[in-house]
Residue, then its C-alpha position, 0 to 999 in steps of 0.5 A: x434489530x434495527x434499534x440494536x444496529x443503531x445502538x452498535x453503530x453509535x458505539x462504533x463511533x466512540x470506539x473509532x473516535x478514541x482510536x483515531x483521535x477524531x471527534x465522534x461527530x466527524x466519525x458519525x458524519x463520515x460513516x453516514x456518507x460512506x453508507x450512502x455510497x459516497x467515495x473517499x475522494x468525493x467526501x474529502x473534496x466536497x463534504x468538508x462541512x460535514x466531516x470537519x475537513x477530514x482528509x482522505x487518509x483520515x476518511x480511509x482510516x475511519x472506513x477501515x475501523x468501521x469495517x473492523x467493528x462490523x467484522x467483530x460484531x459478526x464474530x460476536x454473533x457467531x460466538x454467542x450462538x455457538x456457546x448458547x448451543x452448548x448450553x453454557x451461555x450465562x448472562x455474565x458471559x453474554x455481557x462480557x462478549x457483547x462489551x468486548x471490542x478487541x479481537x484478541x480478547x474476544x478469542x481468549x474469552x471464546x477459547x474454552x468453548x471453541x469446538x476443537x479436535x479431541x485433546x489430551x485434556x478431553x481424554x483425561x476428562x472422559x477418564x474422570x480425572x477432572x475432580x483430581x485436577x480441580x483439587x490439585x489446582x486449588x492447592x488447598x487441603x483437598x489437594x494435599x489430601x489427594x496427593x497423600x492418597x496417590x502417594x500411598x498408591x504409588x508406594x504400593x506399586x503394581x496396577x494401583x501405582x499405574x492407575x495413580x500415575x495415570x490419574x496424575x498425568x491426566x490431571x496435569x493434562x487438564x491443568x495444562x489446558x486450563x493454564x493455556x486458556x487463562x486470559x491473564x496467562x495468555x496476556x502475560x505471555x503476549x507481553x513477554x513476547x512483545x518486549x523480549x522475544x528474539x527472532x532466530x534463524x538457522x540455515x537448513x542443513x545442506x542448503x548453505x552452499x547452494x547458489x540460489x541460497x547466497x542471496x539470503x546469506x545475511x539471514x542464515x544466523x540471525x539472533x535479534x529482538x523481534x520488536x527491533x527488526x525492520x520491515x524489509x529484513x523481516x520480509x526477507x527472512x520470511x521469504x528465505x523461510x518460504x523458499x526452504x533455505x532457513x528455519x525461523x524461531x521466535x521465543x522470549x527467555x523461557x525462564x522469565x516466561x515461566x517465572x511469570x506463570x509461576x506468579x500466577x498459578x503457584x500458591x505454596x510449596x506443597x506436593x499439589x503445587x509441584x504437580x501444578x508446576x509440572x503442568x505449567x511447564x508442560x502448558x508453556x512448552x506444548x500449548x502456550x508458547x507455540x500459540x503465542x509464537x504463532x500470534x507473534x509471527x503473524x503480528x510481526x508479519x502484519x506490521x511488516x506488511x503494513x510498512x511495506x504496503x505504505x512504502x509501495x503506496x507512497x512510491x506509486x503516488x509519486x510515480x503517478x503524480x510525475x510531471x507530464x510533458x503534455x500534448x506534444x508530438x513525440x518520437x519514442x525509442x524502445x532501445x535494443x542491441x540485437x534486434x535494434x531500437x523500435x521507434x514510434x511517432x505519436x501525435x500530440x493526442x498520443x495516436x500512433x502515426x508511424x513505426x520503424x526499427x533502427x540499429x544502434x550507431x548506424x549512419x542510416x539510423x541517424x538519417x532515419x531519426x533526422x527524417x522522422x523529426x523533420x517530417x513529423x515536426x517532433x517536439x520531444x523524444x522519449x527513450x526507454x531506460x532499459x538495456x541499451x538506453x545510454x547508447x540509444x540516447x547517444x545516437x539520438x543526440x548525435x542525430x539532433x546535433x548533426x548540422x552538416x545538412x544545414x537543416x533548420x528543422x533538425x537544428x531546432x530545439x527538441x527535448x530529449x527525456x529518458x523514461x522509465x519503462x517498468x511495466x511497459x512489457x506487461x502492458x504490451x502483452x495485456x488485453x488493454x494493449x491488444x484492444x488499442x493496437x490489435x494489428x501491432x506486435x508487442x514491441x510497437x505497443x511497448x514503444x507507444x507506452x514509453x512515448x505516452x508515459x512522457x506525455x501523461x504518466x498518469x493516463x498511461x500507468x493506470x492501464x498497468x497493474x500497479x504491482x508490475x510497475x516496480x516501485x514496491x518493497x517485497x511486494x510479492x511477500x505481503x498480504x496481496x488483498x491488502x496490497x491490492x486495496x491500498x494500491x487501488x485506493x492510491x490510484x483512485x486518489x491521484x486520478x481524482x486529485x488531478x481530474x480528467x478531461x472527459x472528452x479525451x480521457x480513456x475508459x481506463x482512467x475514467x474507471x477510477x473517477x469517483x462513482x464511475x467504474x468499468x461499465x459507466x466509463x465504457x458508456x461515457x466513451x461510447x456516448x462520446x463516439x456516437x454523439x461527439x464531444x461533451x458540450x457541458x457537464x450536464x450532458x453527462x446525465x444523458x449517458x446510459x446508467x448515469x443517475x443523479x447520485x453517480x453524477x453527484x459523485x463524479x461531476x466535480x472530477x470531470x472537466x469539459x474544456x469547451x463548455x459554455x459554462x466556464x466552471x465546467x472546466x474547473x474543480x468547482x462542483x455543479x452543486x456550487x455553480x449557483x453560489x458562483x453565479x450569485x457572486x458574479x451577479x453581486x459583482x455585476x459581472x460574468x462568471x468568466x470575469x471572476x475567473x480572469x480578473x483578480x481585482x473582482x475576486x478580491x472584492x468578494x466577502x465570503x461571509x455573505x455566502x455562508x449557509x447551513x449547507x455551505x461553509x468557509x472550507x467550500x467557499x475557499x476551495x471555490x475561490x482557489x478554483x476561480x483563481x486557477x481553474x483546471x490547474x494541474x497539480x503536477x509539477x512541470x517536467x524538466x529535461x535532464x541527462x546522465x554524465x556523458x563520460x560514464x556508461x558502465x560500472x567500470x567507468x565509475x571511480x570512488x569520489x565521483x559526483x554524478x547526476x542521477x535519478x531516484x528509481x525506487x525508495x525503501x525504508x533503508x534508503x533509495x536506489x539511484x540510476x546514474x546511467x551504468x545499467x546498475x542502480x546504486x544504493x543511497x543508504x538512509x545514513x548517506x542521505x542527510x547530515x542529520x538523522x532521518x527516519x524516512x527517506x521520503x524526507x529527503x528524496x522523491x521518486x524520479x527526482x533528479x539528484x547529484x550523488x557522490x560515489x562512495x563504494x564500488x563492488x564490481x564483482x557483485x555489481x553493487x554501487x554505494x552512493x551518497x547525497x552528502x558533500x556533493 
């Protein structure tokens, strides 16, 4: 069995290599590492010599294809066992199944043997009509002779004629099933659906005038090629169908489809051929077309899901990599009209120091803000971008600009930022928030989340289910398992890319570090609480359940800032410390000198340090880390604000050029907040003076842009914007 598995594994490598255009050697090395429970971030960062410097996307693709091969192998075992139990497994059939690695082809091979409910063809076989079906299907002399005899019985009328008609119908039912199970026929129909199928929609009777149905009005009468329909349109159509407003049909040209089948099954113009033709038409309408339509619907939905999940993952990555303010004293404001604005004060470490409520545009509120800024030496103010955001921002700027008191602390520079509060309400009611602030209500927790997002978006956003952050495209309509896996992988990738300080990181962000997980993350936090800050990476081995393998996976992504070993605060893996120490010894200096003096690093000849285990990719990574140890790959944050003259959609005029911020990106364009409580759409055609296929070529999430207003539909609250000619 072990040899068989090894044989299959080797075969997998070739299949994966061909599909992904990655060398077999690289595939084999990657699979071996994955089977040793190495994580994707660890393999990509610290095993470049083994994989040939494959990146995370390629490694993830190999992992996905490898699991697909395993699933097909399991399916083949089930199929072989089922057919063998029927006593129908020939050597030739076994070989076909074992050599098949296409899931669709495999199911086609299995179809004639697959257990199923009794069909019309099964009933006809029980009645003894299969020999007649075989004679007619061959369309040779035996079929002509059979038709002659049946013709005589039909002329006789009465019981004989009735039996003859039943025999013909039974034979057609059997032939229809044969045709529907024929691999060539099924593949031909698949090609026909792939190239020429149209997707058609019809509004459900009595639903067109319902108020809720109006959002789907554009999809009431669709008729367009399935292969050209965009991901977001297909998902919108399927949502409208699921909610009962429209019916959806997928079909190619029936005449062309029947012509293809005729070329496969009709051999002459005989009476037997006519019966085959009738069976063929019945097979297409009753069996083949519904089956392939279901396949096509599933395939198009899967394709749309893949694209929507990719867009969501791309947006999430950009959001998680958003610029952090860093450790500064922050005042955070969660705006509100009726109940006022919840205000919290956070220390540079994100601890809650004070909270209160102020009402908008109130003299007492302005004085309260001025007092808090002075008392807590506030360095930055974060304002949530929800309802009343503009009014709250205006109040804050008035407070900061009031020089009547001559207070130097108030007059000094305090940065003001508008922060996305998507998902903050979800966090504030979550178990995590209750654990962090058991004695505070949801409004305080929400304001704290807004402030912490400014300080470190990544550390705060990992506490929220990515699906609640609001950067997806029809996220509730796609395959939820695939979406969750993709988003989890994205968060893990970003967290490990940035790295975390093991002495300040929460258990929530530690959970995503390579090799850890909830239990070890909690153990690290507990150890830190009981023993004080970690003094070195090596001390991590004292954490309960932190074995050598887990330490290997995690250590390079955890930083220890005040360690005696300066490399502990870098992305250099402990397994490479000896290399750096040797470099320092050869240069006659300390490791810290190599990190601080460029002239010393320039003298190092990397070729001297190449071994069988360590090659140039790792050595180059080490040199980059020595140059900028513990560098944060995220960009620096910039202060920014909306146009002061624009507050509502009624303030907008066509032709205006305004500052805006990208809030979401889809396949058809990007949404932009210009400060009027309604996001405008920058259609993909309005993004550049050249044709682009992906909005990410031009903009990124939360990017600050200047846009031109090109159209305003005040009745429906829609704003069209452009990046051209601004």
